C-alpha positions as CSV (number, residue, x, y, z in Angstrom):
1,M,189.9,137.0,177.1
2,L,192.1,136.9,174.1
3,T,191.8,138.5,171.3
4,P,192.7,138.2,167.7
5,E,194.9,141.4,167.6
6,L,197.1,139.9,170.8
7,L,197.3,136.3,168.9
8,I,198.6,138.0,166.0
9,K,200.7,140.9,167.7
10,L,202.3,137.8,169.9
11,C,202.9,135.6,166.7
12,N,204.7,138.8,165.2
13,G,202.1,138.6,162.4
14,K,203.2,134.7,162.2
15,I,199.5,134.0,162.2
16,S,196.6,134.8,159.8
17,T,193.8,137.0,160.7
18,S,191.5,134.0,159.5
19,K,192.9,131.7,162.0
20,A,192.9,134.5,164.7
21,N,189.5,134.9,163.9
22,L,188.4,131.3,163.8
23,F,190.2,130.5,166.7
24,T,189.9,133.1,169.5
25,P,186.1,133.0,170.3
26,L,186.5,129.0,170.4
27,L,189.3,129.6,172.9
28,N,187.6,132.0,174.7
29,K,184.6,129.6,175.1
30,Y,186.4,126.5,175.9
31,M,189.0,128.0,178.1
32,V,186.2,129.5,180.5
33,E,184.5,125.7,180.7
34,Y,187.6,124.2,181.6
35,D,188.5,126.8,184.1
36,I,191.5,127.7,182.4
37,N,190.9,131.2,183.6
38,N,193.8,133.1,184.9
39,K,197.2,134.5,184.0
40,L,199.5,131.7,184.7
41,R,197.1,129.1,182.7
42,V,196.3,130.8,180.0
43,S,199.8,131.9,179.4
44,A,201.0,128.1,179.7
45,F,198.1,126.8,177.8
46,I,198.2,129.4,175.0
47,A,201.9,128.9,174.5
48,N,202.0,125.2,174.3
49,L,198.9,125.5,172.0
50,L,200.9,127.6,170.1
51,V,203.9,125.3,169.6
52,E,201.9,122.6,169.3
53,S,199.9,123.8,166.4
54,G,202.0,125.8,164.8
55,R,200.5,128.7,165.1
56,L,197.1,127.5,165.0
57,I,197.7,126.4,161.2
58,Y,197.7,122.7,162.2
59,T,195.0,120.4,163.6
60,E,196.4,117.2,162.2
61,E,200.1,116.0,162.9
62,L,202.4,116.3,160.0
63,A,204.2,113.4,160.9
64,S,202.6,110.2,159.8
65,G,202.1,108.6,162.8
66,H,204.4,105.5,162.1
67,A,206.3,106.3,165.3
68,Y,203.2,105.4,167.2
69,E,202.9,101.9,166.2
70,F,201.9,99.6,168.8
71,R,202.8,102.0,171.8
72,K,201.0,100.3,174.3
73,D,201.2,103.5,176.6
74,L,199.1,105.3,173.8
75,G,197.0,102.3,173.7
76,N,198.0,101.5,170.1
77,T,197.6,97.9,170.3
78,I,196.2,97.3,166.8
79,A,198.2,97.5,163.5
80,G,197.7,101.0,161.8
81,D,196.8,102.8,165.4
82,G,199.9,104.7,165.0
83,V,198.7,106.4,161.9
84,K,195.3,106.5,162.7
85,F,195.5,108.0,165.9
86,K,198.6,110.1,165.3
87,G,197.9,113.7,167.1
88,R,194.9,116.0,166.3
89,G,193.7,119.1,167.8
90,L,195.4,122.0,168.6
91,I,197.1,120.1,171.3
92,Q,197.9,117.2,169.0
93,I,195.9,114.5,171.0
94,T,197.5,110.9,170.4
95,G,196.6,107.5,170.8
96,R,193.8,105.2,171.0
97,T,193.1,105.6,174.5
98,N,192.8,109.5,174.1
99,Y,190.4,109.0,171.2
100,Q,188.3,106.6,173.4
101,L,188.3,108.9,176.1
102,L,187.5,111.7,174.0
103,S,184.7,109.6,172.3
104,K,182.9,109.2,175.8
105,A,183.5,112.5,177.2
106,F,182.3,114.5,173.8
107,N,179.8,111.9,172.6
108,Q,181.3,111.4,169.3
109,D,183.1,108.2,167.6
110,F,186.5,109.5,167.2
111,I,187.4,106.0,167.1
112,K,185.7,105.5,163.6
113,F,186.1,109.4,162.7
114,P,189.5,110.5,163.7
115,E,189.6,113.3,161.7
116,L,186.9,114.9,163.4
117,L,189.4,116.2,165.8
118,E,190.6,118.4,162.9
119,Q,187.4,120.2,162.7
120,P,188.0,124.0,164.7
121,D,185.3,123.2,167.5
122,N,186.5,119.6,168.6
123,A,190.6,120.8,167.6
124,T,190.0,123.5,170.6
125,R,187.3,122.0,173.0
126,S,189.9,118.5,173.0
127,A,192.7,120.5,173.9
128,C,190.8,122.4,177.0
129,W,189.9,118.6,177.4
130,F,193.7,117.3,177.7
131,W,194.5,120.2,179.6
132,S,191.8,119.6,182.3
133,T,192.4,116.0,182.3
134,H,195.9,115.9,183.0
135,K,195.4,118.7,185.8
136,L,197.3,121.2,184.2
137,N,196.0,123.8,185.8
138,T,197.1,122.6,189.0
139,L,200.7,122.8,187.5
140,A,200.3,126.2,185.7
141,D,199.0,127.6,189.1
142,K,202.7,126.6,190.7
143,P,203.9,127.6,188.3
144,D,205.9,124.6,186.7
145,F,205.8,125.7,183.3
146,K,208.7,122.9,182.4
147,E,206.4,120.1,184.0
148,V,203.4,121.4,182.1
149,V,205.3,121.0,178.7
150,R,206.3,117.6,179.5
151,V,202.9,116.4,180.0
152,I,201.9,118.1,177.0
153,N,204.7,117.1,175.0
154,G,206.3,114.1,176.4
155,G,209.8,115.8,176.6
156,H,210.6,119.5,176.3
157,N,210.6,119.7,172.2
158,G,210.6,123.3,171.1
159,M,211.0,124.4,174.8
160,T,212.6,127.6,173.7
161,E,209.7,128.8,171.6
162,R,207.6,127.9,174.3
163,Q,209.1,129.6,176.9
164,W,209.0,132.8,174.7
165,Y,205.6,132.7,174.1
166,Y,204.8,132.3,178.2
167,D,207.1,134.7,178.7
168,E,205.2,137.0,176.7
169,L,201.6,136.3,177.5
170,M,202.7,136.8,181.1
171,K,203.7,140.2,180.2
172,I,200.6,141.1,178.3
173,I,197.4,139.0,180.0
174,E,196.3,140.8,182.8
């Protein structure tokens, strides 16, 4: 079980107490729901989340999303899809296809209201949903951290920071 103190310590104080207090109960709730429930899974999940969200600061991608225009692999086939369906949530869910799948899974209209993914509950739950639907528990259990990062990020951006968080979490989570 995560605590706000653990997240603050892990981030060397570079995470606000208010963010740690806000997201810790949500993370604990949804990690249980999505079986992110052992040392390997939690370490890999939290390490990636901290990098993807800038230590729980961002639930909306800083970039404009123009780079995702007409990316058929993301389901972005209509002009404006890249910007509209840019990364959101703690794991930065991206693309029309993922927003459609989330809409169905959560019974909310993220296509019409993509900003709903920026709300703390949806931001957290969507990260766990992504993790689960991409079978990342299986990869984390191997452990295959580099492959987990590739699935989440599409590459290995921020790998050094992700690996550091992972290694630290593996030391402190029981």
